[in-house]
C-alpha positions as CSV (number, residue, x, y, z in Angstrom):
1,M,83.0,-45.6,22.1
2,E,85.8,-47.9,20.9
3,T,86.2,-48.3,17.1
4,S,88.8,-49.7,14.8
5,W,88.8,-46.3,13.0
6,T,91.6,-44.0,13.9
7,H,92.4,-40.5,13.0
8,T,95.6,-38.6,13.3
9,T,95.1,-34.8,13.4
10,V,97.2,-33.2,10.7
11,M,99.0,-30.0,11.7
12,L,97.8,-30.2,15.2
13,D,100.3,-28.0,16.9
14,E,100.6,-25.6,14.0
15,A,96.9,-24.9,14.0
16,V,96.6,-24.5,17.8
17,D,99.7,-22.4,17.9
18,A,98.3,-20.1,15.2
19,L,95.2,-19.7,17.2
20,T,96.8,-19.1,20.6
21,A,100.3,-17.8,20.1
22,D,101.2,-14.4,21.5
23,R,97.8,-14.1,23.2
24,P,98.2,-15.2,26.8
25,D,95.5,-12.7,27.9
26,A,93.0,-14.2,25.5
27,L,93.4,-17.8,26.7
28,A,90.6,-17.2,29.2
29,G,88.1,-16.4,26.4
30,C,85.6,-18.5,24.4
31,Y,87.0,-20.7,21.7
32,V,85.1,-22.6,19.0
33,D,86.2,-25.8,17.2
34,A,83.7,-25.7,14.4
35,T,84.6,-29.1,13.1
36,F,85.2,-31.4,16.1
37,G,85.8,-34.6,14.1
38,R,87.6,-36.9,16.6
39,G,88.7,-34.0,18.8
40,G,92.4,-33.7,18.3
41,H,92.3,-29.9,18.1
42,T,89.8,-29.6,20.9
43,R,91.9,-31.7,23.3
44,R,95.1,-29.7,22.5
45,L,93.2,-26.4,23.0
46,L,91.9,-27.5,26.3
47,E,95.5,-28.2,27.4
48,R,96.4,-24.6,26.7
49,L,93.3,-22.7,27.7
50,A,92.9,-21.0,31.1
51,P,90.7,-22.6,33.8
52,E,88.0,-19.9,33.2
53,A,88.0,-20.4,29.4
54,R,85.2,-22.1,27.4
55,L,85.5,-24.3,24.4
56,I,82.4,-25.0,22.2
57,A,82.6,-27.6,19.5
58,F,80.3,-28.2,16.6
59,D,79.9,-31.4,14.4
60,K,77.2,-32.8,12.3
61,D,78.5,-36.4,12.6
62,A,76.8,-38.4,15.4
63,E,79.9,-40.5,15.8
64,A,81.9,-37.3,16.4
65,V,79.4,-36.1,19.0
66,A,79.6,-39.5,20.8
67,E,83.4,-39.1,20.8
68,A,83.0,-35.6,22.3
69,A,80.9,-37.0,25.1
70,R,84.1,-38.7,26.4
71,I,85.6,-35.3,27.2
72,T,84.7,-34.6,30.8
73,D,86.3,-31.1,31.0
74,A,83.7,-28.7,32.4
75,R,85.0,-25.9,30.1
76,F,83.9,-28.0,27.0
77,S,80.5,-28.4,25.3
78,I,79.5,-30.1,22.0
79,R,76.7,-29.2,19.7
80,H,75.3,-31.7,17.2
81,Q,75.1,-29.0,14.5
82,G,77.1,-28.0,11.5
83,F,79.3,-24.9,11.4
84,K,76.6,-23.1,9.5
85,D,75.0,-22.6,12.9
86,L,77.9,-20.6,14.3
87,G,75.7,-17.5,13.9
88,E,73.7,-18.7,16.9
89,L,76.5,-17.7,19.2
90,P,76.2,-14.3,20.7
91,P,77.9,-11.6,18.6
92,R,81.5,-10.8,19.5
93,S,81.6,-13.7,22.1
94,V,84.2,-15.8,20.3
95,T,87.9,-15.2,21.0
96,G,89.2,-17.8,18.5
97,L,87.7,-20.1,15.9
98,L,89.2,-23.2,14.4
99,M,87.8,-25.0,11.3
100,D,89.5,-28.2,9.9
101,L,87.4,-28.5,6.8
102,G,86.9,-31.7,4.8
103,I,86.1,-35.3,5.4
104,S,87.9,-37.2,8.2
105,S,89.6,-40.6,7.8
106,P,87.1,-42.4,10.0
107,Q,84.4,-41.4,7.6
108,I,86.3,-42.6,4.6
109,D,87.7,-45.8,6.1
110,N,84.4,-47.0,7.6
111,P,82.5,-48.7,4.8
112,A,79.1,-48.2,6.6
113,R,79.4,-44.4,6.1
114,G,79.2,-44.8,2.3
115,F,82.1,-42.5,1.4
116,S,84.8,-45.1,0.6
117,F,86.0,-46.1,-2.9
118,R,88.1,-48.9,-1.3
119,F,85.4,-50.8,0.6
120,D,81.9,-51.8,-0.4
121,G,79.2,-50.4,1.8
122,P,75.8,-48.7,1.5
123,L,75.9,-45.6,-0.6
124,D,75.1,-43.1,2.1
125,M,77.6,-40.2,2.1
126,R,75.9,-38.1,4.8
127,M,78.0,-36.2,7.3
128,D,75.0,-36.4,9.6
129,T,73.4,-39.9,9.3
130,T,70.4,-38.9,11.4
131,R,69.2,-36.3,8.9
132,G,68.3,-36.1,5.2
133,E,68.4,-38.8,2.6
134,S,71.3,-41.0,1.6
135,V,72.9,-40.7,-1.8
136,A,71.3,-44.0,-2.8
137,D,67.8,-42.6,-2.0
138,W,68.6,-39.4,-3.9
139,L,70.0,-41.2,-6.9
140,A,66.8,-43.4,-7.1
141,T,64.7,-40.3,-8.0
142,A,67.1,-37.7,-9.3
143,E,66.9,-36.7,-13.0
144,T,70.0,-37.1,-15.1
145,Q,70.4,-33.3,-15.3
146,Q,70.2,-33.0,-11.5
147,I,72.9,-35.6,-11.2
148,A,75.1,-33.8,-13.7
149,E,74.7,-30.5,-11.9
150,V,75.7,-32.0,-8.5
151,I,78.7,-33.7,-10.1
152,R,79.8,-30.5,-11.9
153,D,79.1,-28.0,-9.1
154,Y,80.3,-30.0,-6.1
155,G,82.7,-32.4,-7.7
156,E,84.2,-29.9,-10.1
157,E,84.1,-32.6,-12.8
158,R,84.2,-31.5,-16.4
159,F,82.8,-34.8,-17.6
160,A,79.7,-34.5,-15.3
161,V,77.2,-34.9,-18.1
162,Q,78.8,-38.0,-19.4
163,I,79.0,-39.5,-15.9
164,A,75.4,-38.6,-15.1
165,K,74.3,-40.3,-18.4
166,A,76.3,-43.4,-17.4
167,I,74.7,-43.5,-14.0
168,D,71.3,-43.2,-15.6
169,A,72.1,-46.0,-18.1
170,R,73.2,-48.2,-15.2
171,R,70.0,-47.5,-13.3
172,Q,67.9,-48.3,-16.4
173,E,69.8,-51.6,-16.9
174,R,70.2,-52.9,-13.4
175,G,67.9,-50.9,-11.1
176,P,68.8,-48.6,-8.2
177,I,72.4,-48.0,-7.2
178,S,72.7,-48.8,-3.5
179,T,76.4,-49.5,-2.7
180,T,79.7,-47.7,-3.1
181,T,81.2,-50.2,-5.5
182,E,78.2,-50.1,-7.9
């Protein structure tokens, strides 16, 4: 899948070195990339792992899963799941685990994903666009207090109540909020 969205993996070698350094005997084990993203860490790990090793990746983002499908290495598999599902792996089966937490630049830079402050797009903000409701749909029915709680708890914003009231006033005045610039 070719896109105009690029992603440079930050601290690529440092993360993979920390996971594999001084462990030559363990390079034949089972490794997990719990946040595949665009696969920078996965590809570098595959370069280092032994032929009998396995690498399992997880990602909620359908675009990331499509990118993972481009990897033809038989040692690799992808799961369209979030890292909360790591518990499905057999106990003590994982040799090494890598998690690069946070949003990736293709999600921010692509207006259609609904995360961007720079570009107008539908107000979506879902990591997995195949599940759940968009932020626009949630905002259409959420009470002001619910909005304030989400902004306070997940955005760590001390002015959450004031922001929630402003959102509610905007909804009352102009109707549903459906784009990122609204």
